[in-house]
Backbone as ProteinMPNN parsed JSONL, in Angstrom:
{"seq_chain_A": "MEPGLYFELIRQESEKIGFLIEKDAIEKFETYLLELIKWNKKVNLTGHRDERSIIANLFIDSLAFHKAIKSFSACSVLDIGTGAGFPGLPLNISEPKLSVTLVEPNLKKVSFLHHIIGTLGLKNVEVLATRIEDIQKYEYVPRAYQGVILKALRLDICLPYVRPLLDENGMIVVSRAKSSGKEVGVRGITIHERIPYRLPFGFGERELMILSPTCT", "coords_chain_A": {"N_chain_A": [[-7.229, 13.962, 14.389], [-6.027, 12.819, 17.317], [-2.419, 12.026, 18.27], [-1.549, 10.58, 20.122], [-3.461, 8.384, 19.355], [-3.018, 7.537, 17.02], [-0.711, 5.659, 17.998], [-2.427, 3.415, 19.067], [-4.124, 2.861, 17.381], [-2.266, 1.795, 15.276], [-1.285, -0.293, 16.688], [-3.365, -2.376, 17.07], [-4.292, -2.839, 14.579], [-1.837, -3.462, 13.441], [-2.172, -6.02, 14.624], [-4.485, -7.281, 13.86], [-3.727, -8.238, 11.642], [-2.263, -10.374, 12.063], [0.618, -9.496, 13.09], [2.57, -9.09, 15.743], [4.267, -5.617, 17.097], [6.74, -4.25, 18.769], [6.616, -1.687, 21.599], [8.296, 0.569, 21.277], [8.881, 0.277, 18.21], [6.137, 0.79, 17.126], [6.395, 3.374, 18.555], [8.574, 4.634, 16.788], [6.718, 4.497, 13.958], [4.765, 6.147, 14.342], [6.438, 8.533, 14.405], [7.244, 8.494, 12.029], [4.843, 8.512, 10.591], [3.929, 11.483, 11.305], [6.295, 12.817, 10.254], [5.87, 12.299, 7.559], [3.415, 13.061, 6.862], [3.879, 16.13, 7.331], [5.989, 16.725, 5.315], [4.566, 15.864, 3.026], [2.842, 17.769, 2.215], [4.521, 19.523, 0.892], [6.204, 18.255, -0.648], [5.267, 15.905, -3.326], [4.532, 12.925, -1.914], [3.008, 10.45, -1.761], [-0.194, 9.685, -2.708], [-1.66, 9.12, -0.8], [-3.029, 10.816, 2.094], [-4.68, 11.369, 4.353], [-4.525, 10.342, 7.764], [-5.633, 7.981, 8.55], [-5.846, 6.455, 5.851], [-3.058, 6.536, 5.2], [-2.354, 4.645, 7.726], [-3.622, 2.256, 6.829], [-2.954, 1.812, 3.824], [-0.417, 2.144, 3.797], [1.288, 1.635, 6.154], [0.279, -1.212, 7.24], [-0.435, -2.418, 5.215], [2.01, -2.38, 4.249], [3.588, -3.89, 6.389], [2.316, -6.518, 6.164], [3.153, -7.693, 4.318], [5.471, -9.186, 5.625], [3.963, -11.576, 6.215], [4.204, -12.946, 3.979], [7.622, -12.578, 3.596], [8.269, -14.125, 6.089], [7.965, -17.111, 5.38], [9.58, -17.77, 3.189], [11.751, -17.272, 4.933], [13.424, -15.078, 4.826], [16.48, -12.852, 4.762], [17.159, -10.648, 3.711], [15.852, -8.115, 1.422], [14.937, -6.567, -1.39], [13.71, -3.649, -2.002], [11.588, -2.515, -4.684], [11.203, 0.822, -6.611], [10.312, 2.069, -4.091], [8.767, 4.836, -3.024], [8.237, 6.594, -0.802], [9.114, 4.932, 1.152], [7.781, 2.129, 1.002], [7.149, -0.919, 0.666], [9.435, -1.17, 2.419], [10.816, 0.072, 4.884], [8.76, 0.111, 6.745], [8.797, -2.62, 7.167], [11.675, -3.007, 8.134], [11.582, -1.453, 10.289], [10.002, -2.495, 11.81], [11.313, -5.14, 11.978], [14.167, -5.117, 13.168], [16.736, -6.52, 12.165], [16.181, -7.552, 9.691], [17.317, -6.76, 6.606], [17.07, -4.152, 4.26], [16.944, -2.73, 1.304], [16.485, 0.035, -0.293], [15.066, 0.965, -3.535], [14.86, 3.656, -5.501], [14.11, 6.167, -7.774], [13.23, 9.101, -8.025], [14.308, 12.279, -6.635], [13.594, 13.916, -5.103], [12.12, 12.414, -3.357], [13.975, 10.468, -2.328], [15.443, 12.137, -0.885], [13.916, 12.59, 1.333], [13.466, 9.929, 2.171], [16.41, 9.457, 3.127], [16.055, 11.39, 5.045], [14.052, 10.483, 7.094], [14.895, 7.705, 7.821], [17.486, 8.914, 9.197], [16.148, 9.982, 11.094], [14.821, 8.255, 12.326], [16.53, 6.582, 12.959], [17.356, 4.231, 11.823], [18.478, 0.847, 11.374], [20.9, -0.955, 9.097], [19.715, -0.476, 6.565], [19.699, 0.429, 3.273], [20.17, 3.258, 0.626], [19.271, 3.07, -2.972], [19.382, 5.725, -5.335], [18.264, 5.281, -7.913], [16.703, 3.981, -11.078], [15.475, 0.593, -11.429], [16.258, -0.406, -13.782], [18.991, 0.601, -14.186], [20.338, -0.337, -12.192], [22.577, -2.347, -12.381], [24.607, -0.88, -13.003], [25.816, -0.528, -10.598], [28.073, -1.612, -8.726], [28.686, -2.534, -6.341], [26.453, -3.855, -5.381], [24.484, -6.573, -4.058], [24.314, -9.277, -5.362], [22.705, -11.258, -4.934], [19.898, -11.293, -3.5], [17.206, -12.292, -1.032], [14.899, -12.101, -1.084], [12.587, -10.32, -3.238], [10.766, -7.217, -3.139], [7.578, -5.816, -4.771], [5.22, -3.54, -4.626], [3.919, -1.287, -6.151], [4.613, -1.648, -8.842], [4.981, -2.915, -12.085], [4.883, -6.28, -12.93], [6.256, -7.333, -15.104], [7.24, -5.71, -16.543], [9.62, -5.152, -14.872], [10.605, -8.189, -14.382], [13.078, -8.883, -15.705], [14.883, -7.636, -15.079], [14.98, -7.818, -12.519], [15.67, -10.624, -11.859], [18.401, -11.564, -11.793], [19.259, -10.655, -9.502], [18.423, -11.72, -7.58], [18.912, -14.317, -5.027], [19.966, -17.751, -5.297], [17.431, -19.518, -4.142], [15.629, -17.436, -4.011], [13.137, -14.97, -3.814], [10.238, -13.521, -5.398], [7.919, -11.252, -4.238], [4.678, -9.752, -4.313], [2.314, -7.331, -3.979], [-1.057, -6.863, -4.3], [-4.678, -6.174, -5.328], [-7.05, -8.291, -4.439], [-7.107, -11.347, -5.729], [-8.828, -12.397, -8.542], [-9.286, -14.795, -9.717], [-7.88, -15.375, -12.142], [-4.939, -15.867, -13.447], [-1.476, -14.942, -13.135], [-0.37, -12.891, -15.762], [2.258, -13.444, -17.035], [5.085, -14.763, -17.918], [7.614, -16.621, -17.355], [7.424, -17.277, -14.628], [7.224, -18.419, -11.364], [4.264, -19.219, -9.788], [4.404, -19.689, -6.229], [2.593, -19.605, -3.504], [-0.391, -17.638, -2.798], [-1.323, -15.348, -0.49], [-4.236, -14.095, 1.319], [-5.363, -11.035, 2.973], [-7.084, -8.16, 4.557], [-7.508, -4.939, 4.647], [-7.445, -2.19, 7.073], [-10.229, -0.059, 8.267], [-12.07, -0.427, 6.092], [-10.842, -0.567, 3.56], [-10.52, -2.396, 1.828], [-9.848, -5.842, 0.755], [-6.838, -7.297, -0.053], [-3.852, -9.297, -1.616], [-1.157, -11.002, -1.566], [1.324, -12.621, -3.363], [3.747, -15.149, -4.031], [6.235, -15.646, -5.828], [8.707, -17.486, -7.985], [11.147, -17.111, -10.186], [11.54, -18.77, -13.343], [13.18, -20.752, -15.713], [13.138, -19.974, -19.276]], "CA_chain_A": [[-6.596, 12.832, 15.366], [-4.839, 12.729, 18.752], [-1.037, 11.695, 17.977], [-1.828, 9.371, 20.873], [-4.65, 7.547, 18.98], [-2.021, 6.931, 15.968], [-0.166, 4.265, 18.361], [-3.49, 2.461, 19.623], [-4.557, 2.122, 15.929], [-1.423, 1.172, 14.781], [-1.114, -1.671, 17.726], [-4.578, -3.03, 16.839], [-4.616, -3.34, 13.018], [-0.916, -5.084, 13.295], [-2.568, -7.538, 15.221], [-5.605, -8.097, 13.204], [-3.197, -9.152, 10.373], [-1.53, -11.39, 12.536], [1.887, -9.612, 13.461], [2.803, -8.109, 16.822], [5.018, -5.226, 16.988], [7.205, -3.673, 20.127], [6.192, -0.233, 21.278], [9.367, 1.225, 20.456], [8.474, 0.269, 16.941], [4.868, 1.62, 17.091], [6.479, 4.877, 18.505], [8.613, 5.066, 15.168], [6.01, 4.677, 13.065], [4.177, 7.432, 14.769], [6.84, 9.595, 13.937], [6.85, 8.169, 10.763], [3.485, 9.187, 9.892], [4.044, 12.692, 11.148], [7.058, 13.3, 9.273], [5.054, 11.95, 6.621], [2.247, 13.902, 6.486], [4.424, 17.427, 6.825], [6.541, 16.332, 4.239], [3.819, 15.437, 1.782], [2.672, 19.56, 2.071], [5.497, 20.426, 0.244], [6.789, 17.281, -1.524], [4.528, 15.146, -3.434], [5.539, 11.818, -1.501], [2.059, 9.747, -1.686], [-1.293, 10.078, -2.548], [-2.62, 9.079, 0.934], [-3.035, 12.345, 2.672], [-5.051, 11.46, 5.95], [-3.968, 9.514, 9.075], [-6.312, 6.359, 8.697], [-5.454, 6.107, 4.585], [-1.914, 5.994, 5.42], [-2.198, 3.674, 8.335], [-4.026, 1.293, 6.15], [-2.626, 1.617, 2.74], [1.096, 2.17, 3.782], [1.759, 0.799, 7.335], [-0.605, -2.167, 7.396], [0.003, -2.846, 3.952], [3.136, -3.117, 4.392], [3.729, -4.791, 7.337], [1.794, -7.695, 5.843], [4.733, -8.497, 3.536], [6.131, -9.981, 6.563], [3.718, -13.081, 6.281], [5.543, -13.795, 2.799], [8.906, -13.02, 3.678], [8.706, -15.413, 6.719], [7.637, -18.104, 4.344], [10.783, -18.675, 2.808], [12.981, -17.326, 5.41], [14.674, -14.112, 3.848], [17.129, -11.949, 5.46], [17.553, -9.517, 2.784], [14.979, -7.917, 0.494], [15.342, -5.543, -2.212], [12.188, -2.976, -2.464], [11.798, -1.672, -5.957], [10.116, 1.437, -6.077], [9.826, 2.35, -2.593], [8.731, 5.594, -3.241], [8.34, 7.123, 0.533], [9.84, 4.041, 1.634], [6.955, 1.511, 1.469], [6.937, -1.453, 2.03], [10.63, -1.712, 2.545], [11.112, 0.977, 6.017], [7.763, -0.429, 7.857], [9.103, -4.21, 7.659], [12.47, -2.638, 8.917], [11.188, -0.984, 11.601], [9.382, -4.068, 12.689], [12.099, -6.184, 12.334], [15.251, -4.474, 12.65], [17.32, -7.455, 11.535], [15.709, -7.539, 7.988], [18.226, -5.741, 5.841], [16.688, -3.591, 3.2], [17.552, -2.071, 0.006], [15.401, 0.783, -1.185], [15.522, 1.864, -4.777], [13.803, 4.749, -5.597], [14.56, 7.27, -8.884], [13.188, 10.427, -7.588], [15.505, 12.884, -5.968], [12.779, 14.106, -3.854], [11.955, 11.002, -2.087], [15.486, 9.875, -1.858], [15.648, 13.024, 0.286], [13.0, 11.663, 2.55], [14.389, 8.614, 3.038], [17.59, 9.598, 4.222], [15.641, 12.091, 6.279], [13.349, 9.668, 7.808], [15.935, 6.646, 8.577], [18.452, 9.111, 10.094], [15.266, 10.795, 11.904], [14.416, 7.46, 13.642], [17.653, 5.595, 13.694], [17.333, 2.794, 11.682], [20.05, 0.156, 10.649], [20.159, -2.3, 7.781], [18.975, 0.242, 5.196], [20.279, 1.544, 2.097], [19.147, 3.461, -0.665], [19.452, 3.411, -4.103], [18.631, 7.074, -6.08], [18.029, 4.877, -9.268], [16.044, 3.197, -11.324], [15.882, -0.769, -11.566], [17.025, -1.037, -15.011], [20.069, 1.183, -14.12], [20.773, -0.852, -10.864], [23.685, -3.256, -12.35], [25.744, 0.291, -12.737], [26.126, -0.433, -8.919], [28.977, -2.345, -9.043], [28.589, -3.183, -4.968], [25.166, -4.339, -5.152], [24.459, -7.671, -3.943], [23.459, -10.076, -6.386], [21.918, -12.854, -3.832], [19.157, -10.996, -2.777], [16.681, -13.667, -0.575], [13.369, -11.472, -1.398], [12.664, -8.816, -4.129], [9.689, -6.972, -3.013], [7.161, -5.028, -5.508], [3.954, -3.259, -4.447], [3.457, -0.626, -7.029], [5.177, -1.711, -10.092], [4.309, -4.001, -13.204], [5.955, -7.775, -12.781], [6.662, -8.044, -16.495], [8.43, -4.904, -16.732], [10.987, -5.384, -13.811], [11.429, -9.215, -13.998], [14.086, -8.862, -16.687], [15.842, -6.706, -14.139], [15.337, -8.414, -10.944], [16.347, -12.066, -11.816], [19.926, -11.33, -11.556], [19.616, -9.913, -7.977], [18.056, -13.078, -6.614], [19.506, -15.903, -4.588], [19.307, -18.954, -6.037], [16.161, -19.695, -3.742], [15.111, -16.036, -3.847], [11.414, -15.281, -4.25], [9.781, -12.085, -5.265], [6.875, -10.948, -3.336], [4.026, -8.929, -5.259], [0.932, -6.844, -3.294], [-2.227, -6.678, -5.618], [-5.797, -6.378, -5.488], [-7.561, -9.915, -3.733], [-7.268, -12.207, -6.954], [-10.417, -12.51, -9.369], [-9.223, -16.411, -9.742], [-7.014, -15.48, -12.86], [-3.434, -16.389, -13.057], [-0.302, -14.195, -13.336], [-0.054, -13.111, -17.031], [3.798, -13.105, -17.141], [5.906, -15.827, -18.364], [9.102, -16.588, -16.628], [7.821, -17.024, -13.063], [6.097, -19.739, -10.802], [3.16, -18.848, -8.135], [4.085, -20.905, -5.143], [1.269, -19.007, -2.538], [-1.331, -16.519, -2.377], [-1.72, -14.842, 0.641], [-4.817, -13.287, 1.245], [-5.451, -10.352, 3.988], [-7.656, -7.265, 4.55], [-6.886, -3.674, 4.872], [-8.614, -2.004, 7.881], [-11.121, 1.148, 7.929], [-12.66, -0.53, 4.932], [-10.004, 0.067, 2.013], [-10.451, -3.53, 1.002], [-8.94, -6.88, -0.036], [-5.261, -7.601, -0.669], [-3.206, -10.732, -1.695], [0.296, -11.043, -1.605], [1.727, -13.523, -4.448], [5.152, -15.423, -3.521], [6.828, -15.798, -6.829], [9.79, -17.278, -8.273], [11.651, -16.943, -11.663], [11.931, -20.137, -13.69], [13.991, -20.933, -16.573], [12.356, -19.68, -20.354]], "C_chain_A": [[-5.432, 13.027, 16.33], [-3.758, 12.047, 18.377], [-1.257, 10.613, 18.992], [-2.701, 7.91, 20.839], [-3.737, 6.591, 17.824], [-1.629, 5.752, 16.72], [-1.411, 3.303, 18.765], [-3.733, 1.669, 17.992], [-3.26, 1.464, 15.292], [-1.026, -0.37, 15.247], [-2.344, -2.792, 17.128], [-4.314, -3.241, 15.551], [-3.546, -4.041, 12.645], [-1.459, -6.331, 13.397], [-3.599, -8.364, 14.628], [-4.661, -9.048, 12.131], [-2.225, -10.183, 10.86], [0.159, -10.959, 12.963], [1.917, -8.083, 14.629], [3.856, -7.384, 16.786], [5.623, -4.332, 18.581], [6.497, -2.263, 20.297], [7.17, 0.656, 20.949], [9.348, 1.395, 19.171], [7.509, 1.22, 16.371], [5.552, 3.395, 17.505], [7.204, 5.69, 17.318], [7.431, 5.292, 14.199], [4.861, 5.762, 13.266], [4.748, 8.671, 14.255], [7.31, 9.599, 12.396], [6.162, 9.059, 9.84], [3.649, 10.879, 9.868], [5.002, 13.681, 10.472], [6.542, 13.113, 8.002], [3.89, 12.975, 5.512], [3.022, 15.534, 6.387], [5.303, 17.677, 5.555], [5.549, 16.441, 2.672], [3.053, 16.87, 1.682], [3.095, 19.987, 1.205], [6.165, 19.351, -1.003], [5.683, 15.85, -2.011], [5.235, 13.232, -3.471], [4.362, 10.59, -1.971], [1.285, 10.34, -1.974], [-2.425, 10.168, -1.535], [-2.453, 10.12, 1.59], [-3.691, 12.341, 4.119], [-4.738, 10.346, 6.643], [-4.401, 8.317, 8.713], [-5.698, 5.742, 7.229], [-3.974, 5.599, 4.862], [-1.344, 4.892, 6.219], [-2.332, 2.638, 7.465], [-3.103, 0.709, 4.973], [-0.939, 1.458, 2.96], [1.744, 1.449, 4.702], [1.406, -0.532, 7.159], [-0.454, -2.994, 6.213], [1.133, -3.079, 3.655], [3.878, -4.19, 5.599], [3.085, -6.491, 6.713], [2.856, -8.368, 5.122], [5.762, -9.517, 4.304], [5.117, -11.411, 6.513], [4.166, -13.967, 4.761], [6.826, -13.897, 3.348], [9.249, -13.929, 4.999], [8.394, -16.744, 6.026], [8.477, -18.642, 4.261], [12.163, -17.842, 3.84], [13.947, -15.956, 5.42], [15.131, -13.467, 5.067], [17.223, -10.914, 5.093], [16.818, -9.453, 1.736], [15.502, -6.702, -0.092], [13.998, -5.043, -2.73], [12.468, -1.934, -3.698], [10.761, -0.7, -6.019], [9.593, 2.09, -5.176], [9.306, 3.779, -2.445], [8.763, 6.659, -1.946], [9.021, 6.237, 1.532], [8.819, 2.793, 1.95], [7.077, 0.527, 0.504], [8.321, -1.75, 2.525], [10.898, -1.008, 4.141], [10.221, 0.111, 7.332], [8.386, -1.753, 8.383], [10.65, -3.967, 8.405], [12.529, -2.279, 10.104], [10.655, -1.898, 12.352], [10.362, -5.12, 12.983], [13.333, -5.693, 11.849], [16.516, -5.136, 11.943], [17.454, -7.653, 10.064], [16.444, -6.423, 7.75], [17.376, -5.886, 4.37], [17.056, -2.582, 2.538], [16.749, -1.321, -0.484], [15.886, 1.404, -2.307], [14.496, 2.677, -5.214], [14.432, 5.994, -6.519], [14.33, 8.644, -8.507], [13.836, 11.331, -6.339], [14.655, 13.233, -4.631], [12.266, 13.286, -2.613], [12.576, 10.429, -1.469], [15.518, 10.892, -0.943], [14.72, 12.838, 1.572], [13.331, 10.605, 3.079], [15.226, 8.941, 3.813], [17.119, 10.434, 5.217], [15.024, 11.225, 7.41], [14.099, 8.372, 8.319], [17.022, 7.404, 9.33], [17.295, 9.766, 11.097], [15.269, 9.175, 13.083], [15.664, 6.141, 13.854], [17.795, 4.28, 13.018], [19.045, 2.282, 10.88], [19.724, -1.077, 9.488], [19.65, -1.612, 6.93], [19.627, 0.933, 4.59], [19.301, 2.026, 0.91], [19.609, 3.814, -1.662], [18.807, 4.477, -4.941], [18.816, 6.169, -7.652], [17.112, 4.194, -9.943], [16.573, 1.698, -11.361], [16.157, -1.08, -12.657], [17.831, -0.345, -15.044], [21.054, 0.544, -13.11], [21.767, -1.622, -11.116], [24.742, -2.304, -12.804], [26.573, 0.355, -11.538], [26.715, -1.437, -8.823], [29.203, -3.216, -7.484], [27.008, -3.851, -4.479], [25.263, -5.755, -5.268], [23.876, -8.082, -5.179], [22.922, -11.607, -6.007], [21.308, -12.311, -3.1], [18.31, -12.131, -2.506], [15.384, -13.254, -1.137], [13.522, -9.983, -2.646], [11.033, -8.674, -3.866], [9.01, -5.669, -4.252], [5.791, -4.616, -4.737], [3.309, -2.308, -5.348], [3.572, -0.564, -8.588], [4.723, -2.938, -10.743], [5.236, -5.069, -13.188], [6.759, -7.614, -14.148], [7.544, -7.307, -17.006], [10.068, -5.069, -15.994], [11.26, -6.645, -13.493], [12.65, -9.108, -14.953], [15.208, -8.398, -16.025], [16.488, -7.506, -12.765], [15.706, -10.081, -10.983], [17.54, -11.945, -11.558], [20.161, -11.215, -10.157], [19.331, -11.0, -7.548], [18.856, -13.889, -6.775], [19.135, -16.983, -5.505], [17.807, -19.543, -5.929], [15.758, -18.51, -3.72], [13.726, -16.158, -4.413], [11.08, -13.635, -4.538], [8.052, -12.194, -4.876], [5.874, -9.756, -3.942], [2.696, -9.079, -4.429], [0.205, -6.593, -4.538], [-3.46, -6.623, -4.772], [-6.261, -7.652, -5.632], [-8.098, -10.188, -5.499], [-8.69, -12.511, -7.413], [-10.319, -13.959, -9.861], [-8.411, -16.259, -11.08], [-5.525, -15.427, -12.626], [-2.661, -15.174, -13.617], [0.084, -14.02, -14.747], [1.515, -12.4, -17.385], [4.25, -14.43, -17.378], [7.044, -15.688, -17.738], [8.796, -17.181, -15.09], [6.457, -18.506, -12.688], [5.131, -18.86, -9.862], [3.337, -19.927, -7.675], [2.764, -20.522, -4.169], [0.488, -18.114, -2.716], [-1.551, -16.476, -0.955], [-2.49, -14.067, 1.348], [-5.043, -11.934, 2.754], [-6.539, -9.353, 3.714], [-7.415, -6.163, 5.161], [-7.484, -3.054, 5.785], [-9.681, -0.574, 7.233], [-11.884, 0.778, 6.293], [-11.949, -0.2, 3.859], [-9.598, -1.47, 1.672], [-9.376, -4.185, 1.182], [-7.962, -6.663, -0.511], [-4.859, -9.244, -0.796], [-2.131, -10.056, -1.865], [0.502, -12.523, -2.889], [3.076, -13.809, -4.082], [5.143, -16.013, -5.099], [8.137, -16.397, -7.061], [10.039, -17.444, -9.69], [12.029, -18.834, -12.637], [12.529, -19.968, -15.415], [12.962, -20.795, -18.104], [12.941, -20.308, -21.393]], "O_chain_A": [[-4.253, 13.312, 16.118], [-4.209, 10.984, 17.951], [-1.08, 9.505, 18.486], [-2.756, 6.928, 21.58], [-3.73, 5.363, 17.741], [-2.089, 4.698, 16.28], [-1.056, 2.127, 18.694], [-3.596, 0.51, 17.6], [-3.486, 0.39, 14.734], [-0.626, -1.306, 14.555], [-2.058, -3.946, 16.807], [-3.937, -4.412, 15.509], [-3.643, -4.98, 11.855], [-1.365, -7.337, 12.695], [-3.736, -9.584, 14.708], [-4.833, -10.241, 11.881], [-1.465, -10.773, 10.092], [0.954, -11.879, 13.154], [1.589, -6.899, 14.553], [4.827, -8.066, 16.458], [4.796, -3.867, 19.365], [5.898, -1.728, 19.364], [6.825, 1.612, 20.255], [9.715, 2.484, 18.73], [7.711, 2.104, 15.539], [5.237, 4.4, 16.868], [6.877, 6.793, 16.882], [7.308, 6.409, 13.697], [4.151, 6.138, 12.333], [4.11, 9.623, 13.805], [7.666, 10.587, 11.753], [6.46, 9.84, 8.935], [3.556, 11.54, 8.834], [4.787, 14.857, 10.181], [6.887, 14.001, 7.222], [3.686, 13.332, 4.351], [2.753, 16.174, 5.371], [5.276, 18.723, 4.905], [5.84, 16.961, 1.595], [2.533, 16.899, 0.566], [2.471, 20.794, 0.516], [6.534, 19.753, -2.106], [5.373, 14.96, -1.219], [5.893, 12.579, -4.281], [4.885, 9.683, -2.619], [1.403, 11.552, -1.797], [-3.468, 10.808, -1.403], [-1.249, 10.372, 1.641], [-3.335, 13.154, 4.972], [-4.686, 9.292, 6.01], [-3.53, 7.469, 8.521], [-5.106, 4.664, 7.289], [-3.698, 4.403, 4.766], [-0.343, 4.251, 5.9], [-1.314, 1.996, 7.206], [-2.6, -0.415, 4.977], [-0.302, 0.662, 2.27], [2.653, 0.686, 4.377], [2.389, -1.21, 6.86], [-0.357, -4.218, 6.296], [1.407, -3.945, 2.825], [4.629, -5.138, 5.37], [3.683, -7.516, 7.038], [3.315, -9.48, 5.383], [6.554, -10.331, 3.829], [5.727, -12.425, 6.852], [4.365, -15.165, 4.565], [7.289, -15.005, 3.618], [10.361, -14.452, 5.061], [9.009, -17.599, 6.663], [8.684, -19.721, 4.818], [13.339, -17.858, 3.476], [15.044, -15.897, 5.975], [14.519, -13.439, 6.134], [17.384, -10.008, 5.911], [16.84, -10.406, 0.958], [16.294, -5.936, 0.456], [13.288, -5.62, -3.553], [13.212, -0.955, -3.748], [9.617, -0.976, -5.658], [8.522, 2.682, -5.307], [9.477, 4.028, -1.252], [9.422, 7.672, -2.179], [9.452, 6.675, 2.598], [8.907, 2.344, 3.093], [7.131, 0.962, -0.646], [8.346, -2.796, 3.173], [11.348, -1.934, 4.816], [10.658, -0.344, 8.389], [8.521, -2.041, 9.572], [10.879, -4.766, 9.313], [13.359, -2.664, 10.927], [10.907, -2.021, 13.55], [10.323, -5.854, 13.97], [13.697, -5.7, 10.673], [17.258, -4.452, 11.237], [18.471, -7.852, 9.4], [16.378, -5.362, 8.371], [17.092, -6.853, 3.663], [17.48, -1.561, 3.08], [16.033, -1.886, -1.311], [16.834, 2.189, -2.308], [13.321, 2.313, -5.261], [15.225, 6.761, -5.973], [15.275, 9.416, -8.668], [13.777, 10.94, -5.173], [14.933, 12.934, -3.47], [12.103, 13.496, -1.411], [12.309, 9.885, -0.397], [15.669, 10.39, 0.171], [15.105, 13.024, 2.727], [13.474, 10.362, 4.277], [15.091, 8.848, 5.033], [17.663, 10.335, 6.317], [15.479, 11.276, 8.553], [13.751, 8.039, 9.452], [17.613, 6.716, 10.163], [17.838, 10.119, 12.144], [15.625, 9.109, 14.259], [15.674, 5.163, 14.601], [18.306, 3.319, 13.593], [20.012, 2.79, 10.314], [18.748, -1.766, 9.193], [18.855, -2.288, 6.276], [20.173, 1.947, 5.024], [18.263, 1.568, 0.432], [20.367, 4.784, -1.654], [17.662, 4.225, -5.314], [19.633, 6.625, -8.452], [16.458, 3.563, -9.113], [17.778, 1.451, -11.337], [16.394, -2.285, -12.745], [17.985, -0.149, -16.249], [22.265, 0.763, -13.103], [22.282, -1.91, -10.036], [25.839, -2.815, -13.028], [27.62, 0.981, -11.367], [26.009, -2.445, -8.81], [29.762, -4.311, -7.433], [26.666, -4.213, -3.353], [25.873, -6.296, -6.19], [23.122, -7.422, -5.894], [22.812, -12.661, -6.633], [21.641, -12.43, -1.921], [18.344, -13.045, -3.33], [14.741, -14.139, -1.702], [14.319, -9.05, -2.748], [10.19, -9.519, -4.168], [9.735, -4.74, -4.606], [5.254, -5.572, -4.175], [2.084, -2.417, -5.408], [2.974, 0.169, -9.376], [4.179, -3.861, -10.137], [6.413, -4.805, -13.433], [7.974, -7.812, -14.122], [8.464, -7.706, -17.72], [11.203, -5.087, -16.47], [12.009, -6.799, -12.528], [13.496, -9.649, -14.241], [16.358, -8.704, -16.338], [17.588, -7.716, -12.252], [16.019, -10.625, -9.924], [17.678, -12.62, -10.538], [21.195, -11.649, -9.651], [20.279, -11.446, -6.903], [19.442, -14.296, -7.778], [18.182, -17.034, -6.282], [17.093, -19.919, -6.859], [15.047, -18.638, -2.723], [13.253, -17.015, -5.159], [11.631, -12.709, -3.942], [7.239, -13.055, -5.212], [6.454, -8.674, -4.033], [2.083, -10.113, -4.161], [0.703, -6.204, -5.595], [-3.386, -6.976, -3.595], [-6.052, -8.263, -6.68], [-8.941, -9.633, -6.204], [-9.579, -12.844, -6.63], [-11.316, -14.374, -10.452], [-8.078, -17.416, -11.338], [-5.038, -14.934, -11.609], [-3.17, -14.467, -14.487], [0.862, -14.877, -15.168], [1.808, -11.286, -17.82], [3.54, -15.295, -16.865], [7.49, -14.554, -17.567], [9.742, -17.525, -14.38], [5.537, -19.114, -13.235], [5.51, -17.828, -9.307], [2.878, -20.983, -8.11], [1.869, -21.366, -4.193], [1.327, -17.241, -2.936], [-1.919, -17.452, -0.302], [-1.92, -13.262, 2.084], [-4.6, -12.484, 3.762], [-7.08, -9.531, 2.623], [-7.064, -6.277, 6.336], [-8.666, -3.238, 5.493], [-9.804, -0.233, 6.056], [-12.173, 1.666, 5.492], [-12.515, 0.578, 3.092], [-8.46, -1.733, 1.283], [-8.287, -3.753, 1.56], [-7.913, -5.857, -1.439], [-5.42, -10.176, -0.22], [-2.016, -8.879, -2.205], [-0.436, -13.301, -3.06], [3.747, -12.823, -3.777], [4.225, -16.71, -5.53], [8.975, -15.887, -6.318], [9.145, -17.916, -10.393], [12.759, -19.751, -12.26], [12.194, -19.029, -16.137], [11.975, -21.532, -18.096], [12.452, -20.225, -22.52]]}, "name": "protein", "num_of_chains": 1, "seq": "MEPGLYFELIRQESEKIGFLIEKDAIEKFETYLLELIKWNKKVNLTGHRDERSIIANLFIDSLAFHKAIKSFSACSVLDIGTGAGFPGLPLNISEPKLSVTLVEPNLKKVSFLHHIIGTLGLKNVEVLATRIEDIQKYEYVPRAYQGVILKALRLDICLPYVRPLLDENGMIVVSRAKSSGKEVGVRGITIHERIPYRLPFGFGERELMILSPTCT"}
């Protein structure tokens, strides 16, 4: 695929999910994609290898989180298990005022995160090279994130560590395959909203769940 086509695909597909991004942000996404492909040849950053899979499953799926974040006006989010930066970095690229903290224990992935943040000149982004279980060791970590975002981790495992990091009115946003109608089987949360959306290029239907911890 010619690099110029990346620009148009990202622009078109982001519009389809209801999010318009500026030209300079799309150019950053192009650079991000090319760097991700280059690094992925040496370091296992993600299982998504071809351009369309990366655009759909990583970029567009990450941008969809804006649907949830805007619904409760979050200005700061904690991205747990971000891997190669998803969904946190696409959210910051498209909305630079959003403060994003990326949590990732794999040091090779952390190296990529620092590389791409520097290459793209991103601001309001911090990387914590740790597991969520150990995050309390970082005394300077804020204890009042307005949003915690999870893309590929089990909520039941993360919830005890997430709860102390949330603002009093903070929410958790989880991405998963479109609901089969079953409730989430995790005690201690309230489901506020489900937001369905469709990934491009036939990669299927997804949904965001907006959750808040409850007293148990």
